[in-house]
C-alpha positions in Angstrom: 8.8 -6.1 -4.7 10.7 -3.4 -2.8 9.5 -0.2 -2.2 11.4 3.2 -1.8 13.3 4.0 1.3 14.2 0.7 2.2 11.2 -0.9 2.8 10.2 -4.3 1.6 6.7 -5.6 0.8 4.9 -8.8 -0.8 1.7 -7.9 -2.8 -0.1 -10.6 -4.9 -1.7 -8.9 -8.2 -3.5 -10.6 -11.2 -1.7 -10.7 -14.3 -3.7 -8.9 -17.1 -3.1 -10.3 -20.6 -5.3 -10.0 -23.8 -7.2 -13.1 -24.4 -4.9 -14.8 -26.5 -2.1 -13.1 -26.3 0.3 -16.1 -24.9 0.1 -19.9 -25.4 -1.9 -21.4 -22.5 -0.2 -23.1 -19.6 -1.4 -26.4 -20.8 0.2 -26.5 -24.0 3.9 -27.5 -22.7 5.4 -27.5 -19.3 7.6 -24.3 -20.8 4.3 -22.2 -21.4 4.6 -20.7 -17.8 8.0 -19.0 -19.1 5.5 -16.9 -21.5 3.6 -15.6 -18.8 6.6 -15.0 -16.3 8.2 -12.6 -18.7 5.3 -10.3 -19.3 4.7 -10.4 -15.4 7.9 -8.8 -14.7 7.1 -5.8 -16.6 3.8 -5.1 -14.6 5.8 -4.7 -11.5 4.8 -1.1 -9.9 7.9 -0.8 -7.7 11.0 1.4 -8.0 13.2 -1.8 -7.4 11.8 -5.1 -7.7 13.4 -8.5 -6.7 12.1 -11.5 -8.5 12.6 -15.0 -6.9 11.5 -18.2 -8.5 9.1 -20.1 -6.5 11.7 -22.7 -6.0 14.3 -20.3 -4.7 14.9 -20.5 -0.7 15.7 -17.8 1.5 18.4 -19.3 3.7 19.6 -15.9 5.0 16.8 -13.4 6.5 19.5 -10.6 5.7 20.0 -11.3 2.1 17.2 -9.3 0.6 17.7 -6.5 2.8 21.7 -7.1 1.4 20.6 -6.8 -2.3 18.6 -3.7 -1.8 21.5 -2.2 -0.2 23.8 -3.1 -3.2 21.0 -1.6 -5.2 21.5 1.9 -3.4 25.4 1.2 -3.8 25.2 0.4 -7.6 22.6 3.2 -8.4 24.1 3.3 -12.2 23.0 -0.2 -12.6 19.7 -0.8 -14.0 19.6 -4.7 -14.0 21.1 -7.3 -11.4 21.5 -10.6 -12.5 23.8 -13.6 -11.5 25.6 -16.6 -13.6 24.5 -19.9 -12.7 27.4 -21.9 -13.6 28.3 -23.8 -16.7 26.2 -26.3 -17.9 26.7 -29.6 -20.4 26.8 -27.3 -23.3 29.7 -25.3 -21.6 27.7 -22.1 -21.4 27.8 -19.9 -18.1 24.3 -18.9 -18.6 22.9 -15.9 -16.8 20.4 -17.2 -14.3 16.8 -16.4 -14.6 15.3 -17.3 -11.2 17.0 -14.3 -9.2 16.9 -10.7 -11.0 16.9 -7.4 -9.2 15.6 -4.5 -11.8 14.7 -0.7 -11.7 11.6 0.9 -13.3 13.8 2.7 -15.4 13.1 2.7 -19.4 16.4 1.0 -20.1 15.6 -1.9 -17.5 12.0 -2.2 -19.0 13.6 -2.3 -22.6 15.9 -5.0 -21.8 13.1 -7.1 -20.4 11.0 -6.6 -23.4 14.1 -7.7 -25.6 14.4 -11.0 -22.9 10.7 -11.3 -23.9 10.9 -11.0 -27.7 14.2 -13.1 -27.8 12.4 -15.9 -25.8 9.1 -15.9 -28.0 11.3 -16.3 -31.2 13.1 -19.4 -29.9 9.7 -20.5 -28.6 8.0 -20.3 -31.7 10.9 -22.2 -33.8 10.4 -25.3 -31.2 6.3 -25.2 -31.3 5.1 -28.1 -33.6 2.8 -26.8 -36.0 0.4 -29.8 -36.1 0.0 -30.5 -32.2 1.1 -27.1 -31.0 3.5 -29.0 -28.5 7.1 -27.6 -27.8 9.5 -30.3 -29.6 12.4 -29.5 -27.5 13.6 -27.5 -24.3 12.7 -24.0 -24.3 14.5 -22.4 -21.5 14.7 -19.0 -21.0 18.1 -18.6 -19.9 19.8 -18.4 -23.5 17.7 -15.6 -24.7 18.3 -13.8 -21.1 22.0 -14.4 -21.4 22.2 -12.7 -24.9 20.4 -10.0 -23.8 22.3 -9.2 -21.2 25.8 -9.7 -22.9 24.4 -7.3 -25.8 23.4 -4.5 -23.1 27.0 -5.2 -21.5 28.6 -4.5 -24.7 26.9 -1.3 -25.4 26.4 0.1 -21.9 28.6 -2.1 -19.4 27.5 -0.2 -16.2 23.9 -0.7 -16.9 23.9 -4.5 -15.8 25.6 -5.5 -12.4 26.4 -9.1 -12.0 26.1 -10.7 -8.8 28.5 -12.8 -6.6 27.3 -16.6 -7.5 28.4 -17.4 -4.3 25.2 -16.0 -3.0 23.0 -18.7 -4.9 23.4 -22.6 -4.2 22.6 -23.9 -7.9 23.8 -27.4 -9.1 25.3 -26.1 -11.7 27.4 -23.8 -10.2 30.2 -27.0 -9.3 30.3 -26.0 -5.8 27.9 -29.0 -4.7 30.8 -30.4 -2.5 31.2 -27.1 -0.5 27.3 -26.9 -0.1 27.6 -30.4 1.7 30.2 -29.4 3.6 28.4 -26.0 5.0 25.3 -28.5 5.5 27.5 -30.7 7.7 28.3 -27.8 9.8 24.9 -26.9 10.1 25.5 -23.8 7.9 23.4 -22.5 5.0 24.7 -23.9 1.7 24.3 -20.1 0.4 22.1 -17.3 1.1 19.5 -18.1 -1.5 19.4 -22.1 -2.6 17.5 -22.8 -6.1 17.0 -26.3 -5.9 13.9 -28.2 -6.7 12.7 -30.9 -4.5 10.4 -32.2 -7.2 13.3 -32.8 -9.4 14.3 -36.3 -9.6 17.9 -35.2 -9.8 17.8 -32.5 -7.2 15.5 -34.4 -4.4 18.3 -35.3 -2.1 20.1 -32.3 -2.5 16.9 -30.4 -1.6 16.6 -32.8 1.6 19.9 -32.4 2.9 20.5 -28.3 1.9 17.2 -27.0 2.2 14.5 -28.9 4.0 17.0 -30.6 6.8 18.6 -26.7 7.2 15.4 -25.3 7.5 15.8 -22.6 5.2 13.0 -23.4 2.7 11.5 -20.0 3.4 12.0 -19.3 6.8 16.2 -19.1 6.9 18.8 -18.5 9.4 20.9 -15.0 9.9 
């Protein structure tokens, strides 16, 4: 989270939810998303920065730059970025990097995202086993929410430059590799998961060997 006045801090809080309110983590690999989205609503900060646990900071200044941008774009309640077109041809809004204010509109957008995702998730759950029959990613619901908000209140959402994020789906992998060969960060933020088979080698070359898995370079 980011406090007012440009100060930054990290705080761990226990997430409180009524017993049985959401499916257990063990029900499927997608269950954690049903806990992630309500957790976003519990931030106590004027401005919150959310990063997925597998997002690496490859620049020490990127968080300060994002906070500065939020000061410049005071009319925006939610800051997001696109992640590049996937196999289905859609350029989804990325769910792993978000900035949002403690405003009624920002919270309304987060709640709408959660509601849309719950509807999607429910349609994919097998009634007998309780397991999800197919992928239940949160990006489609977030993309629908953001695009609907932009139609009504265009200034409420600010889209961050995709260049801030190293991601397989951006289509910029050759550029990332060229930067790594020059011993430069692939991008200020890298959302590349070393536990995923398809991303292990990229993680090694762009994150682990570049020493930006949490430390970063200026």
